[in-house]
Every structure is written in C-alpha cells, then in structure tokens.
N, C-alpha and C positions, 0 to 999 in steps of 0.2 A: 149838817156838816159830818162828815166820817169818823171814828174813832177808830185807832187801831193801835194793837198790844204784841208787841213782839216779845216771844218768849222763847227761852235754852237760847238767849245768843251767848256766842265763847265771850272769855273772859278775855281775851286778849283785843276782840273787836269790840267791845265795848271801850277799853280804855283805849284804844287807837281815838272811837268815836271822841270821845269826851276830850281828848287832844284836837284833833281834828275843829271839832267845835271853839274851843278853846281861841286858837288861831284865826280863827272867822271871827269873835267876840259874837258866839251864837250859844244859847242853850243847846244840851244834844236835844231838845226833839225839837229847833228848830233847826236846826242842823241836818235832822232824817229828812224833814220837809223840806229842805232845800234838795239835798241828795235826791230825792224821790222824783221832786219836780225837776231837776236836771235829766235826770235817766227818761224819765218820759216825755218831753219836750223833745228831747235829741234821738229817740229810739228811733224814728227812721230818716234820719239826716244821714246823708253819706253816706247810702249805701249803693255801691256801683256792682256790677259784676265784674268777671275777673277782665273776660276781653276789653272791654273801656280803662280798666287801669291798664292792660297792656297797649293798648293803644293812644293813651296818654306819656305812656311812659316812651315809647318805640316813634311817635309822630314828630318831634327832631332828628330823628334818624333814618327818616324818608317813608316810615310806613304810613302811605294813602290809598289803604283800602282795608275796607269793612272786616274785622274779625265777626263768622258767623256766630249766631245762636248756637250754644250745644248742650241748653238744659233739656233734660229728659232723657239724653241718649243714653246709652249702656255704656258702661266700660270699657277701654278699648288694653289689653297689656300691650307694650313697648317694648321691645327686643331694639338694645343699641348695637347689639353684638353686630362683627362685622364676618 
C-alpha cells in the first residue's frame, strides 16, 4: 500500500479539511482518501466537447445537424461591426 505525505498544506485548508471530515464522520486521513478516490474515479466522466453541449442545448429549438469538430483549427478573429 502506498503512503503519501502532504507537506506545507495551508492552515486554512487543513481547518476546512478537518471540518469536512467531521461532517462526514471520518478521520482527516479517511476524508483525504475519499476525496482522492472521487477525483480519480470521476476524472474522465462527463467530458464533452463544446459542440456536444451546444447541440444538446439547441436540439429543442430545432438544431438537427452536426456541428463540425474544430479541434486543432487555428484561431480566427471575428468582427461584429456593421
């Protein structure tokens, strides 16, 4: 089993961590374990691109075509002047 030592933790973070652990009825060590598990387990969940989010948001308003992928495209300035 791995051992992890955290040095130089800010005092306010330590206080909030202790409070959080107490709210959950855990030791501070158990609370840190649970936080780390949650972060690692949820790391790749719910990662969607902007196009997917836009398509879902506007689907109810009649958007019925794919939004093309633009990853890797150079940035382009847009001018909204008339």
